SENU-338318 format. One line per field, with one value per residue (C-alpha): x, y, z; residue in three letters. Coordinates in steps of 0.001 Angstrom, whole numbers. Each point is the difference from the previous one (the first is absolute). Example, Ala and Ser with C-alpha at 12.3 -4.5 7.8 and 13.67 -1.06 7.14 Angstrom:
BEGIN
east	c(12300  1370);
north	c(-4500  3440);
up	c(7800  -660);
residuo	c(ALA  SER);
//
This chain:
BEGIN
east	c(19854  -3295  -452  82  -3537  -1050  -2978  -1387  -75  -3841  112  2516  -2210  -2958  2187  1099  -3647  -1063  3036  -821  -3489  -183  -1057  722  -3416  -1415  2363  1419  -3196  -265  3758  212  -3158  1170  2527  -1168  -3772  -1935  3282  1322  -280  2843  2675  -1306  679  3369  784  -657  2393  2689  -709  731  3346  758  -932  2374  2734  -683  157  3304  1443  -1102  1320  3524  -354  -2833  511  -1  -2810  -68  1777  2758  139  687  3017  1306  -92  678  2200  -724  -448  -1488  -2222  -1275  -663  -1998  -1889  -813  -1368  -1984  -1524  -836  -1699  -1923  -1173  -1267  -1716  -1711  -1159  -1610  -1796  -1206  -1380  -1877  -1586  -1062  -1235  -2024  -1696  -819  -1346  -1945  -722  250  -500  -469  3243  3118  2736  2520  -1979  181  3718  622  -2004  1871  3454  -712  -695  3230  1997  -1478  676  3632  446  -1341  2105  -303  -1320  -2981  -675  176  -2406  -2365  178  -966  -3053  -1048  605  -3482  -1502  1579  -758  -3695  -889  2078  -1987  -3280  1083  954  -3061  -2460  1193  424  -3558  704  2952  -97  2648  -314  1770  3256  -362  1653  3047  3611  -1024  2060  3430  3290  1114  -3042  355  3674  -782  -2690  2390  2489  -2736  -1083  3473  916  -2993  425  2720  2885  -959  247  3608  -1390  -791  3747  96  -1529  713  1739  1712  -3231  -1995  207  -442  2792  -1409  -3352  703  1070  -3187  -2010  1539  -880  -3544  -793  989  -2016  -3115  168  550  -2833  -2449  1077  -609  -3482  -923  1265  -1858  -3223  356  306  -2677  -2564  791  1603  3465  -1159  -1621  2826  2448  -1714  -1321  2054  -334  -1306  134  -2348  -2332  52  -1147  -2786  -1483  -689  -3693  -1312  -3714  -1006  1068  3828  768  2249  2733  2851  1454  1542  2598  931  303  2238);
north	c(-462  -682  -3455  -248  129  -3011  -738  -3419  -1099  227  3564  975  -1592  2153  3139  -833  -471  3292  1750  -1444  1504  3160  2903  -2018  -1638  3453  1279  -2997  -924  3458  263  -3268  388  3450  -1682  -3617  543  -3266  -1961  1557  -3363  -1334  2432  -468  -3749  563  2648  -2458  -2408  2682  756  -3594  268  3226  -1658  -2866  2578  1754  -3312  -945  3425  -126  -3550  1348  1956  -1738  1972  3457  2358  1912  2999  -2188  -1882  3215  761  -3560  -31  3639  1118  2280  3382  -1043  -2459  2734  2242  -2701  -738  3699  70  -3142  1468  3261  -1768  -2224  3049  1561  -3276  -236  3627  -998  -2885  2379  2362  -2828  -1065  3546  749  -3210  366  3690  -293  -3227  -894  2914  2861  2759  -824  2083  -2053  1396  -1581  -3393  406  916  -3009  -2469  1444  -174  -3703  -432  1821  -2168  -3146  949  844  -3408  -1905  -2441  -2851  2100  972  -3664  -1094  2802  -1238  -3488  1406  2119  -2692  -1581  3504  155  -3547  -4  3263  -1201  -3253  1930  2258  -2869  -2204  2898  1566  -3280  -24  3310  -1311  452  -2126  1895  2897  -1883  148  609  -1898  784  3299  2637  -1232  -712  3492  834  -3389  646  3489  -1454  -2659  2700  2022  -3069  -1031  3610  270  -3264  -2586  2457  1610  -3367  964  2010  -3309  -778  2346  -2872  -3005  -2290  1451  453  -2976  -3257  -3504  48  -3061  1738  3703  -214  -1875  2621  2749  -1882  -971  3450  1651  -2590  357  3813  -82  -2501  2245  2952  -1994  -1007  3598  1150  -2762  750  3671  -767  -2716  2058  3650  -421  1251  3550  711  -1763  2240  3330  -636  1579  -3070  -2884  -2494  2177  361  -3778  -336  2525  -2410  -2664  -774  -3352  -853  3666  -60  77  3451  2997  -1994  1658  905  -3486  1439  2562  -2871  -1926);
up	c(28396  -1776  -1492  -3767  -1382  -2059  -2243  -757  -3633  22  1313  -2695  -2695  1113  -52  -3575  -1056  1543  -1462  -3432  131  2084  -2191  -3168  293  -769  -2677  -1909  -1947  -1530  -595  -1904  -2071  -1079  -2289  -426  47  160  -64  3251  1752  -2219  1205  3549  -222  -1662  2618  2791  -1738  -192  3671  922  -1759  1892  3292  -863  -686  3330  1840  -1642  791  3629  404  -474  3248  1892  3226  -1588  -917  -3301  1547  1404  -3306  -1897  2200  -202  -3797  -915  2861  2941  -1718  -3335  1854  2306  -2977  -1826  3204  352  -3557  765  3178  -1785  -2924  2408  1915  -3257  -953  3400  -345  -3299  1693  2735  -2666  -1743  3276  866  -3527  -224  3386  -343  -3562  404  3636  2477  -2433  2561  1839  -814  -1599  2498  2856  -1708  -573  3618  1170  -2233  552  3745  -315  -1952  2689  2735  -2052  -592  3673  1064  -2528  -2868  2191  1037  -3631  -1045  2743  -998  -3599  1191  1778  -3005  -2640  350  -285  -3445  -1136  938  -1843  -2980  -195  392  -2873  -2304  539  90  -3237  -1847  -1518  -1725  -1993  -3782  -1681  -3266  1752  -519  -3738  -2387  1159  -1059  -1555  1830  -1075  1772  1032  2171  1674  776  1350  2224  1324  870  1769  1967  1198  852  2298  1919  -748  -294  3314  1762  696  2935  1675  177  2974  1988  -2248  777  3091  1955  -1315  1941  -1417  -2624  -1761  -621  -384  -3667  -832  1920  -2174  -3206  1029  1391  -3282  -1975  2125  -119  -3748  -456  1892  -2125  -3180  1193  821  -3406  -1845  1863  -902  -3708  22  1915  -807  -3395  -902  -866  3360  1861  -1843  710  3526  2767  2228  -2130  2865  2025  -3002  -285  3605  -643  -2556  2614  169  1191  -26  546  3646  -86  -1383  588  1751  -1908  3392  -63  -2381  2674  2498  -2375);
residuo	c(MET  HIS  ARG  GLN  MET  LYS  LEU  SER  ALA  ALA  GLN  PHE  ARG  ILE  LEU  VAL  ILE  PHE  TYR  SER  LEU  GLY  ASP  THR  ILE  LEU  VAL  VAL  PRO  GLY  SER  LEU  THR  ALA  ASP  SER  LYS  GLN  GLU  ALA  TRP  ILE  PRO  ALA  ILE  LEU  GLY  VAL  GLY  VAL  GLY  VAL  LEU  LEU  VAL  TRP  MET  TYR  ILE  LYS  LEU  SER  SER  LEU  TYR  PRO  ASN  LYS  THR  LEU  ILE  GLU  LEU  ASN  GLU  ALA  ILE  LEU  GLY  LYS  TRP  LEU  GLY  LYS  PHE  VAL  SER  LEU  LEU  PHE  VAL  ALA  SER  THR  LEU  LEU  PHE  CYS  SER  GLN  VAL  LEU  PHE  TYR  VAL  GLY  SER  PHE  LEU  THR  THR  ARG  ILE  ILE  ILE  GLN  THR  PRO  MET  LEU  ALA  VAL  HIS  ILE  LEU  PHE  ILE  GLY  ILE  VAL  ILE  VAL  GLY  VAL  ARG  LEU  GLY  ILE  GLU  THR  ILE  ALA  ARG  CYS  ALA  GLU  ILE  LEU  PHE  PRO  TRP  PHE  VAL  ILE  PRO  PHE  LEU  ILE  LEU  VAL  PHE  SER  ILE  PHE  PRO  GLN  ILE  HIS  TYR  GLU  ASN  LEU  GLN  PRO  LEU  LEU  GLU  VAL  GLY  VAL  LYS  PRO  ILE  ILE  ARG  SER  ILE  LEU  VAL  PHE  ILE  SER  ILE  THR  PRO  LEU  THR  PHE  ILE  VAL  LEU  LEU  THR  VAL  PHE  PRO  ALA  HIS  VAL  ALA  GLU  PRO  ASP  GLN  ARG  ASN  ARG  ALA  PHE  PHE  THR  GLY  SER  LEU  ILE  GLY  GLY  GLY  ILE  MET  ILE  ILE  ILE  LEU  LEU  LEU  GLY  ILE  LEU  VAL  LEU  GLY  ASN  THR  TYR  THR  ARG  ILE  ALA  LEU  TYR  PRO  SER  TYR  GLU  LEU  ALA  ARG  ARG  ILE  GLU  VAL  ALA  ASP  PHE  LEU  LYS  ASN  ILE  GLU  VAL  ILE  MET  ALA  ILE  MET);
//
């Protein structure tokens, strides 16, 4: 028999951060500013707070059956047949969600970076990587995430510090103008894209995460770090591009990276968004 695969708490934290961001770093700024305009950072912060509460709920739920995955949990709580049916719906919805992510990746790369490349070729390349990753197992995916994490952090820091001189604080004004309903809609959009989908992580948490005294904290901190990065990207978009351009741009984060220009020699490095 194969040994049970285990992740360290640090590896799981990185997976949570990457899962928090993913394609959301491209689509969330435009989605939130569509309703909340220059105040989109407010529902983002509130959405991260709601996300922490959801993570707490997921941790409490998983603590009832610490040695079971989400699929096994469904059967334990709902019974064999109803549990299998709910798990089937869960797997189907996750498959559709992942297909959406694959589309975003292909659309972004073929419209902004490798324009002459057919989208199908990009999809085949990325789905091939996914197949190999699934075949090798969650431990291999987690180790790969550890290797790639600095390749996300460094471009992110370059983006933040390079674009900082172009910030216009007046883009946040007027404050408290849009009203309560747009803020609530934006909160719902935010949590539907990331925090609610954290339930996918219960397929490995806590059954396949070692270090019981640290894994809960890793879940919390990973969601907070991912949410914090998303808030920073959103704020930079509003402060640099303005809420109107952030709202109408197809990929506002990429447009933000295109604005980087330092001392007339650091230009056209928007490919860092593709790296991220």
